[in-house]
N, C-alpha and C positions, 0 to 999 in steps of 0.2 A: 512868301506865303506865310500867313500867321496862323497858327493852330491854337484854338482856345483849349483850355484845360478843362478836363471832364472830372467833377468830384465824384468819388467812388460812393455808391448808395449803401446803406446799410444792409439791404438785402436784394438779391436779384428777383426780377419779376416772377421766376418760377417758385422762389422761396414764399413771396408774398401770396401767391395763389395757393400755395400749400398751407399756409397759416390761415387764409380764409376759409379754405375748405375744412379744415380741422375744427374751426370754431363753429361753422355751419353744421357739421355733422353732430357736434355736441348739443347745440340748440335744437335741432330738429329731434334728436333723441329723447332730450329731457322733456321737450313739450309733449311728446308721445306719451312717455311715462307718465307725466303729470295728468295728461288727458285721460289716460286709462285708469287712473287711481279711482276706487269705489268711493262714491259720495253718497251722503244720505239722500234718499229718495223714497217713493213710493214703492213699497214690496208688495203690496196688495191694495187693490182699489175697487170699491163699490161706490162710485160717487153719487152725490144727492139726485133726486128726480125732481125737478120742479114741477108742482102740482101733484105729487104723489101722495099716495097713503100716508098716514103717520099713527103709530101704535102707542097706546098708553105705556108709559115706561117708569111709573112712580111705584116705588116699594118701600114701605116703612119697616126698618130693621127693627125697631123697638116696639111697633105694634103688630109686626109679622102679618101684614096684609098688603095688597097690591099686585103688581105684574113685574115679573122679570122678563127681559127678552135677550136673546143672544143671536150672534151672526156667525157664520162660518167663514173662515179664511183658509186660503191655500197658497203654500209657498213652493216654488219651483227648486229652491235650494236652501241650504242652512243659512240664516241670516241673524243679524244683530238688530234686535228690535228698540228703537229708541223713542217712539211716539206714535200717537193714533189720532185720527180725526173721526167725528160723527156729526151729523146734522138732526136738528130737532127744533122744536118750539122754544119760547123764551123760558130761562130757568136760571136759578142760582148756581153758577158753575162749580161752586165750592161743595155742593151736595152730592156729586156724582160720585158713584162707586163703580170701578172698572175691574172686572174679574176674568180670570182666564182658566179654561179647561179643555181636556182633550177628547173625550168621549161622552156625547150626552146620554148614551144608553146606560152608563154606569156612574158618571161623574155628577153627583147632586149635592154633595155637602163637601166641606173642608175636610182633608187637605187636597183633595183632587181638584176642588174648586178653589182657587187662591186670588186674593185681591192684589192688584198691582198699584203702587202709588205715584203720584206725579202732580205736577201743577197743571191746571186747566185754564185755558184762555178763551173767552167768548167773543166771536165776532159777527155782527149782523151781515146776512147775505141780502144784499139789495136787490130787489125785484124777484125774490124766491119765496114761494109760499107753499104750504100743502094743499091737500084737495078740499080743505075747509076755509081756506084763505087766510090761515095764521102765518104770521111772519116767521121766517126760518133763520137759525143761527148756527154757525159753524163752531163746534167746540174742539179745541185741540190741547191734547195732554202731551206734556213732555215727561218721559219717565224719570223717576229720581235716579234710577241706574238702570243701564241698559240690560236687556234680556236676551238670552240666546234662544232662538226658535230653530227647530229641526224643519227639513224640508217635509212637506205634506200639509196635512189639514189640522186645524184647531179650532176653538171658539172663543169669542170675546163677547162678555156680558157687560151691559150698560145700563144702570137704572139711577133714578134720582131718589136719594134716600130722605123721604119726608112723609109726614102723615097728614099734610095740609095743602102742599102745593100740587100742580098739575104739570106734566111735561109729556110731550110726544115725540117719539123717535121717527125720524122721516124715511121714507122708502129709499132704497139703493138701486143701482142698475148693473146689468151684466152678471148677476149670480146664478144660482140654481133656482131662483124663484120662491125660495122658502127661507124662513128664519124659525128660531126656537122661541117658545114662550112657557111660563109656568106661573103658579100663584105663590103659594106658601113656601118657604125656604125648606128644601129637602124633598119637595114633590118632583116627580118625574117631569122631563122635559116633553113637550108636545111641539108638534111642526105644523106650520101654516104659513101662507102667502102674507106679505111679500117679503122680497129681499129687504135687508136695512141697510142704510148707508153707512160705510165703514171703510176707513183707509189706514193700513198699517205704514209707519214710516221707519226707514233704517237702511241697512245696506247688507248685500249678500256677503257671507264670511269668505275670505280669500283662502280657498282650499289650494289654489295655484295661481299663478300669475295671470292677470287678466290678458286676453288675447292681443290688445293693442301693445302691451308691454314686451312681447316676445320679439318683434321686429325692431323695437326701440333698443333692446339689449344688444342686437346685432349691430345697430347703428353705433353704440357706444363702444363696442369692441373694434369696430372699423376705424373711430376716431382715435382709439388708443393706439391702433396700429399705425395710423397716419402720423400721429405725434412722434412715434419712435423712428419712422423711416424718414430717411432724407428725401428731397425732390428728385435725387437721381435713382431712388430705388434702393439705396443701401441702408445699413443699420447705424 
């Protein structure tokens, strides 16, 4: 009887299974951590209303006349603000002034009302118009530097700085039904319908690990243990 020789493999089936399990644990853990990492997204949204009202939003800072509008936002947690969107009729996007303030009952001039800077991009919204059949455009500003915003409410004011152009800010949805307006700089803010379209872009500030990261850390720990332990259970 002839016996064939068997070449010894580099690792036993148990060791190979152990190695695959270790790599699988790490892969799942990393995917979970990365999937739970905060990403830039809408942190507040009052999207456009197709066919909605549009309010006069031109104010001349040199001539000191026109209308300023403002819309309230609300954040459930402290966030890093990186950009915003609003919708309205066609205008020169380089003429927009965006300002931020906290309390309309007291904040009527600088420094309580402060201007934020950034680059604005205009995009036509195909098939979207206001109640006067004017074509609507999306305006998106990327802030020159991120802003830290606390949880709670605040206000964003947007106007077109011009003494000869026209621009109208389109109505938004799912708000409290009102927005703010005023005339001359320093006037008190008044309240009236409708909501105005506004979206804040950014991400919630990480006060603690996102929930998906907690089981992921447990997986990483299990992977580390599996790496140190042999397939027989020893160290």
